[in-house]
N, C-alpha and C positions, 0 to 999 in steps of 0.2 A: 504494500499499499503506499501511496506517497501523495504529498501534499504540494500544489504548486502555489508561489507566492505571487500574487498579483500586485499588492501592494504592501512596501516593507515596515510602514510605521515608523515612528519615531527612533526607537532603539528596541528592536526584538532580537533575544540572542536564545541559545539552546543553554539550560542549566540543570545540574542535578544538584546533588547533596554536598560538592565541592572536592576539591583536588587535596586529600589530606594525607599528612605522612612525608612532604617534601620540603617543609619549610627550612629544613636544616640546609637543603641544597640551593635554597634562594629562590624556592617557586611556591607562590602564595596558593592558597586555597580557592580563590573564586567561587562558583557556587551561586545558588540562589540567593539573593537579598533577604528575601522572607521564606525562610525555612520553613514555616508552619504552613503557609498558603500553600506550597510545592509539595507537602507531604499530603495534605488533605484533598488536593487536586488528584495526587495519583491514587489515593486510596478510592475515591470516588469512581474511579475507571479500573479498578482491581489490580493496579499496578503496586509493586514493591515502592517503599515511602520515597528512595531518592532517585527513582527513575528518570530519565532525562525529559524535561518538559520544555515549554516555551514561555520564556518570560518577557512581557510586554511592558514598556516604559510609556508612561504617558498618552501615548496615541498609538492605536493599536494596528495591525495589517488586515490585509484583506487575503483570505486564503481560499483556495478549491480543492475540495476534497474529490479524488478521482473514484475512490469506492467508500461504500458506508463504513461510519465510523462512529465510536463511542467515544464521546468526549466529557470533559469537565472543566469549568471555568471558576478560577477562585480568587482571593486577592481583591484590588482595588475595585470599587464601583464602576466598573466599565460599560461603555454602550456597546450591546452585541445584538447583531441581528444575522438571520438567514434568509436571503432572499426576502428581505425587507420586513421578515417578521420578528418580532423582539425576542430574543432567547435569554432564559433566566440563568443566573449564577447559583454556584454552591449545590449543584446538583447533576446527576448522570443526564448526559442527553445523547441520543441518537440521531445521524444524520443520513439522509439519502446520498447515494452516489451523485456527484456532479454537485452538491450542494457549494455555495458560496458562503462563508463565514467571515461577517466585516465587522471588525473591531474597532470602534472610533475613539472617542475621547473619555476621561475618566471625571466624573461626577467629583470625586473625591479618592484620594489615597493617589499613588505613583506606579505601582507594580501589579499587573494581573499575571497569572499562570493558566496555560493552557495545557492540560493532561490530555493525551490520547492513549486509549487500552492498547496495551502493549509497548507502549514509549516509543520514543524518536530513536531511530537506528542510526548511532554517530559514532566515529571512531573514538576510541578512549586514550586518551594522555595520560600516561603516570595514573591511571586507575579511575578518572574520570572524563566524562564527556562534556562536562562544562567550558562555555567559550570565555577566556580571560583575555578581554579585549587589550588591556593595558601591558600586558606580556606576551600577545600574539600567538597564545596557546588555544587549541581546540578550533572550532568552526568559527566562522566571523560574524556578525550581523545578518539579518536578513537581508536580501537585496531583491529586485524585481526579477523574477525568473528563475529564482532559487527553487530547488525541489527537496522537499523534506521527508526522507524516507522514514517508515514507520515500521517497527516489528510486528510480526503476526497478532492478529487478536483474535479472541475465541468469541462466538457468539452464544457460548453456553454460560455468558454472563448476562443478567438482565434480561430473560428470554420473553418474559412480557412485554417488555418495552420494544425488542425488536419484532416481534409478532404483532404488534399493532401497527408499528410503522408500517409495516409488509402489507397488512391488510386495510390500511387507510390511504388519504391523499395528502396527509400532512407533510409539511417539507422537512419538519423534524419532529421528535417525540422526546421530550422531558419526563423525567420519573415526577410523581406524585409528592415525594418527601423530597427533604434537603437539609443540608447542616445549617443552623443557626450563624450568622456570620459575626454575631456581635461579640462572640468572646475573642475572636481572631482579628476582626478588622474595626478600626475605630476611625469614624469619620470626623471628629473633633479636630477642627484646624490647628487648634492650641495643643503642643504635643507635649506630653509629661513623660519622662523616662527616668525611673529608678537607677540609680548610679551610685557607684562605692568611689571611695577616696582611693587614688591612684598612688603610686610609689613616691612621687614627688610632690603630692597636693601640699604636704607640710612647708615646702619650699616656696610657696606663692607667700607674698605679703598679705598682711590681714585683712585688708581691704577686698583683696582679690580672693583669698578663701571665702569671705562672706557673700562676694558678688557671686561667685561661682553657682552657689545654690540658691540666692535670693532673687536673681534676675533673669528674665527673659532673653534667648539669643534668636536671631533669626538665620535661617538657612540661605546661604548664599548661593548665587546663580551658577556657581563654577562648581558646584556640588555634583558627584558622579558616582560610581560603582566604587571608587576606591575611596572617597571619602566625602564628608559634608564639611565644608568651611561655613564657621559661624562667624556673623556678626552681632555686635551686643559689647558688652562690657570689655573694657580692655584690660587683659588679665597680665600681672608683673609678677617676676620672682622677687623675693626679699634680697638676694643676692646672686651675682652670676654663678651657673652650674657648669662645671666641665663634665660630660658624660661621654662614656663610650657607648656606641650603637647596641642596643639589645631587641630581644624578640618582642614580636607585635601581635595583637589579635583584634579581631572585629569588635568593634565597640569603645577601643582605647580611646581616650581624650588625650590628644597631645596638644603642647603649646610652644609654637614656634615662635622666633624672635618679634614678630609684628604684634604679638599680644591678643591675637584672634584665634582662638582655640580651632581645631580640626578632629573631628570624629571618624575613626577609620572605619570602613566598610568591606565589603566582600572581597575587592581587588586591593586590599592594602598592601604596601609593601611588607616584607618577612621581616625587616629590622629597621631599626631608627633612634636617633641620638638625641630628639627633642624631648623636653620632661612630660611625663605621664601624669597627669593630675586625676584622670578619672578612667573608670571602665562602667560602661553601661550593663546593667544586669542581662544575664541571657534570656531571662523573660520578656524584656522589653526590646530586644534586637528587632523583632516582626513589626512591633509598631513603627519603631526608628526607620526600618526600610520602607516603609510607606510615607516617608514625610517628604514633602515638593518644596523646591526652591520657592522662598518668600514665608515659609510658615515659620511661626514661633515655635520654639524648643525650648523646654526649662527641665532643669536637672535637679531631681529630689533624692536625697542622701538615703542610702539604704545600708545595713551593714551584710558581712558575707552570709551569716546566717538566714537572714531573711531572705537575701536573694537565692540562696540554695533551696529555700523552702518554696517559694513563689517558682522556680524552675521545675521543680520535680512534680508538683501541683498541675502545673501546664502540662508536661510531658504526660502525667498521669490522664489527664483529659483527652488528648490525642490518642493514647492508646483505646480510651473506652471509645473514641469515634472510631477507630480503626475496626474495632471488633463489632461493633454496631453495624458498620456499613459492609463487613465481611458475610454478616447473617442476609444481608439482602441482595447479595450478587448472584445468587440463583434463582432470584423471584421470577 
């Protein structure tokens, strides 16, 4: 099965759970910015959690499906239609052969995920099919005329959906049930993320320590999959620091000499020498991934124990959903 790209959208790339285990070689993880939305989209079509899906940023592509397909869309609140008929999000959908899926702008959020049953069939580079644009690893972003190959899908999933599509005249058929997006997507334009103090937080001057958690920052227009450049309070060290480069992770908040903090995202460098003043809690990384340039961002302090509890609770809920969806796969 393959999908033809009629329009590429603003930035549409193939992503999975990331390229882990090679940071010591200078190779970053990349992968989906919103890992929760990726996993849930894959579960809805019967895939493994980290199967390759399409990450769509701000403005979506137009795609033609050459064969019938089972798909799901999660993440941002994106406009979606098949042959001018609106398509719902956060549920399984079966499409007829020849269907054109049009993905438009996003009413809120920044990234949507399109999963196809079987997953996209792309070459694995260092254990991942993710496109790392900054490092030129994996596939490139979609272009007009790109053909996306997909792995075989099995029509033993959602047999009732398939049979009603075959029997009727509808352009597509959507399941009557869906995942509630509320726990996984927050449309509030004022973003709040829980954040731990970083290794060099105490080296900020007193006013900067207070400002980091007290004031709002604005996400700059130069933000991308590498990191978000923040505009707001100018943060300063109490005294100059001489640092050697150390390992970095997604969610690290760095402070360059300009005083304007940077939050590292999926394609972050593997090492860096700027002071690390904070770390966004893992449970809030998906919320951060949905931030758009121009939105406000506020850091709320959390300690390690609470951050771990929040992350564990979130992962347990995702597992509960996985099991609930699995029970419906053969309806």
